C-alpha positions as CSV (number, residue, x, y, z in Angstrom):
1,M,27.8,-24.7,-32.2
2,A,30.4,-22.8,-30.1
3,V,30.5,-20.0,-32.6
4,T,26.7,-19.6,-32.5
5,T,26.7,-19.5,-28.7
6,E,29.4,-16.9,-28.7
7,K,27.5,-14.7,-31.1
8,T,24.3,-15.1,-29.1
9,L,26.2,-14.1,-25.9
10,K,27.7,-11.0,-27.5
11,K,24.3,-10.0,-28.8
12,Q,22.8,-10.3,-25.4
13,L,25.6,-8.3,-23.8
14,T,25.3,-5.6,-26.4
15,T,21.6,-5.4,-25.9
16,S,22.1,-5.2,-22.1
17,N,24.6,-2.4,-22.5
18,M,22.3,-0.4,-24.8
19,F,19.5,-0.8,-22.3
20,N,21.7,0.5,-19.4
21,D,22.9,3.4,-21.5
22,R,19.4,4.3,-22.5
23,I,18.2,4.4,-18.9
24,R,21.0,6.9,-18.0
25,T,20.4,9.2,-20.9
26,T,16.6,9.1,-21.4
27,N,14.2,12.0,-20.7
28,F,11.4,9.8,-19.4
29,N,8.5,12.2,-19.9
30,E,9.2,12.2,-23.7
31,L,8.9,8.4,-23.9
32,S,5.9,6.5,-25.2
33,T,3.9,4.3,-22.9
34,Q,5.4,1.2,-24.6
35,E,8.9,2.5,-24.1
36,L,8.2,3.1,-20.4
37,V,7.0,-0.4,-20.0
38,E,10.1,-1.7,-21.8
39,L,12.4,0.2,-19.5
40,S,10.5,-0.3,-16.3
41,F,10.5,-4.1,-16.7
42,N,13.4,-4.7,-19.0
43,L,11.2,-6.1,-21.8
44,K,11.9,-6.5,-25.5
45,P,9.8,-4.1,-27.6
46,S,7.7,-7.0,-28.9
47,Q,7.0,-8.1,-25.4
48,A,6.0,-4.7,-24.2
49,A,3.7,-4.2,-27.3
50,E,2.1,-7.6,-26.7
51,L,1.5,-6.7,-23.0
52,L,-0.2,-3.4,-23.9
53,E,-2.3,-5.0,-26.5
54,S,-3.7,-7.5,-24.0
55,I,-5.2,-4.8,-21.8
56,D,-7.9,-2.1,-22.2
57,V,-6.7,0.5,-19.8
58,L,-3.3,1.1,-18.1
59,T,-4.6,0.3,-14.7
60,D,-5.2,-3.3,-15.9
61,L,-1.4,-3.7,-15.9
62,K,-1.6,-4.2,-12.1
63,N,-3.7,-7.3,-12.5
64,V,-2.3,-8.8,-15.7
65,R,-0.8,-12.2,-15.5
66,T,2.0,-12.3,-18.0
67,K,3.9,-15.1,-19.6
68,F,7.1,-13.7,-18.3
69,S,9.2,-15.1,-15.4
70,S,8.0,-15.0,-11.8
71,N,10.7,-12.4,-11.1
72,K,9.2,-10.0,-13.6
73,E,5.8,-10.5,-12.1
74,L,7.2,-9.6,-8.7
75,Q,8.8,-6.6,-10.3
76,F,5.4,-5.5,-11.7
77,E,3.9,-5.9,-8.2
78,A,6.6,-4.0,-6.4
79,S,6.6,-1.2,-8.9
80,F,2.9,-0.7,-8.8
81,E,2.8,-0.8,-5.0
82,L,5.6,1.8,-4.8
83,S,3.8,4.0,-7.4
84,K,0.6,3.7,-5.3
85,R,2.3,4.8,-2.2
86,I,4.0,7.8,-3.9
87,L,0.6,8.9,-5.3
88,Q,-1.1,8.3,-1.9
89,F,1.4,10.0,0.4
90,G,3.7,12.0,-1.9
91,V,7.5,11.7,-2.0
92,K,7.7,13.2,1.5
93,K,6.1,10.9,4.1
94,E,2.8,12.1,5.3
95,K,2.9,13.1,9.0
96,I,0.1,12.7,11.5
97,T,-0.3,15.8,13.5
98,S,-3.7,15.3,15.2
99,S,-6.4,12.8,15.6
100,Y,-8.9,15.4,14.4
101,G,-7.2,15.9,11.1
102,L,-6.8,12.2,10.5
103,A,-10.4,11.5,11.5
104,Q,-11.8,14.1,9.1
105,H,-9.9,12.5,6.2
106,L,-11.0,9.0,7.1
107,I,-14.6,10.0,7.6
108,Q,-14.8,11.2,4.0
109,E,-13.5,7.7,2.9
110,T,-15.8,5.6,5.1
111,R,-19.0,7.5,5.6
112,D,-20.9,5.7,2.8
113,L,-19.6,2.2,3.6
114,E,-22.3,-0.3,4.6
115,Q,-19.9,-2.6,6.5
116,E,-17.4,-2.0,9.2
117,H,-13.8,-1.5,7.9
118,F,-10.9,-1.9,10.2
119,I,-7.9,0.3,9.3
120,L,-4.4,0.0,10.5
121,I,-1.9,2.9,10.2
122,T,1.7,2.2,11.0
123,L,4.1,5.1,11.8
124,N,7.7,5.7,12.5
125,T,9.1,7.6,15.5
126,K,8.5,10.9,13.8
127,N,4.7,10.2,13.4
128,Q,5.2,9.7,9.7
129,I,3.0,7.1,8.0
130,I,4.8,4.0,6.9
131,R,1.8,2.3,5.5
132,R,-2.0,2.4,5.8
133,R,-4.1,-0.6,5.0
134,T,-7.6,-2.0,5.6
135,L,-7.1,-5.2,7.5
136,F,-10.6,-6.4,7.9
137,I,-14.0,-5.9,6.5
138,G,-16.8,-7.0,8.8
139,T,-20.6,-7.0,9.0
140,L,-23.1,-4.2,9.5
141,N,-22.0,-3.7,13.1
142,Q,-18.8,-5.6,13.6
143,S,-15.3,-5.9,12.1
144,I,-13.5,-9.1,13.0
145,A,-10.1,-7.9,14.0
146,H,-7.5,-10.0,15.8
147,P,-4.5,-8.5,17.6
148,R,-2.2,-11.2,16.2
149,D,-2.8,-10.0,12.6
150,I,-2.5,-6.3,13.6
151,F,0.9,-6.7,15.3
152,R,2.2,-9.0,12.6
153,E,1.7,-6.2,10.1
154,A,3.1,-3.6,12.5
155,I,6.2,-5.6,13.1
156,R,6.6,-6.3,9.4
157,D,6.6,-2.5,8.9
158,N,9.1,-2.0,11.7
159,A,6.6,0.4,13.2
160,A,7.3,2.4,16.3
161,Q,3.6,3.5,16.7
162,I,0.2,2.5,15.3
163,I,-3.2,4.1,15.0
164,I,-6.3,1.9,14.4
165,A,-9.6,3.1,13.2
166,H,-13.0,1.6,12.2
167,N,-16.2,3.0,11.0
168,H,-19.7,2.6,12.4
169,P,-22.1,2.3,9.4
170,S,-24.9,3.5,11.6
171,G,-23.3,6.9,11.5
172,D,-23.0,7.0,15.3
173,P,-19.4,6.9,16.5
174,T,-20.2,6.1,20.1
175,P,-18.0,3.3,21.2
176,S,-19.5,0.0,22.2
177,E,-18.4,-2.1,25.2
178,A,-16.7,-4.4,22.8
179,D,-14.8,-1.5,21.2
180,S,-13.5,-0.4,24.6
181,V,-12.5,-3.9,25.7
182,F,-10.7,-4.4,22.4
183,T,-8.9,-1.1,22.8
184,S,-7.7,-1.9,26.3
185,R,-6.5,-5.3,25.1
186,L,-4.5,-3.8,22.3
187,T,-3.0,-1.1,24.5
188,E,-1.7,-3.8,26.9
189,I,-0.2,-5.8,24.1
190,C,1.5,-2.6,22.7
191,E,3.1,-2.0,26.1
192,L,4.4,-5.5,26.2
193,I,6.0,-5.5,22.7
194,G,7.2,-1.9,22.7
195,I,4.9,-0.4,20.0
196,Q,2.9,2.7,21.1
197,M,-0.7,2.8,20.2
198,L,-1.4,6.5,19.6
199,D,-5.2,6.3,19.1
200,H,-8.2,4.2,18.2
201,L,-10.7,6.3,16.1
202,I,-14.3,5.3,15.6
203,L,-15.7,7.0,12.5
204,G,-19.3,8.1,12.1
205,E,-21.1,9.9,9.3
206,S,-19.7,13.3,10.2
207,T,-18.2,13.0,13.7
208,Y,-15.7,10.7,15.4
209,Y,-14.7,9.3,18.7
210,S,-11.1,9.3,19.8
211,Y,-9.9,7.2,22.7
212,A,-6.8,9.4,22.9
213,E,-8.9,12.5,23.3
214,N,-11.4,11.0,25.8
């Protein structure tokens, strides 16, 4: 039994060393998809092949529930989130230079939405985006946003500044009284906890309203 265990351990160590050597010497753009999956998640060839056979398109990898350990599932999730952010913002962090430029970009994304979407953008001290996410999806004329949830995410990102935005499906970006009250409330909380709120953008069909500009 002891001899068998020793042989198994040596085999595992040899495989691990081969894996590490391969990572250091591989030209990744020449690898097959299966080999990339093997290296990305430290899978055996048979495991990677089985995983790829279980999906129809590569994007399904994000949602696949494998038979592997929970640590590998977390590794999948972390890798996909990082890849998504690289594709979304580029290797260099995207920098916000004006409310106008940001609003034009967001209008294109939200102009056809039939419900209000509340967007939180967290930034560092250099106005570079840390993360952007849709926090809430509401009704035709209301997004249910709570300051507690907004600041929990901002603190989690270690943000120095935030920008919030939401769309008006009617196409008219004129702020409602509720929008103004909510903005004032958030601004006060920002001052208390030391996070600067740069702007609240209301997005219409082709125009926008900026609290910072008005």
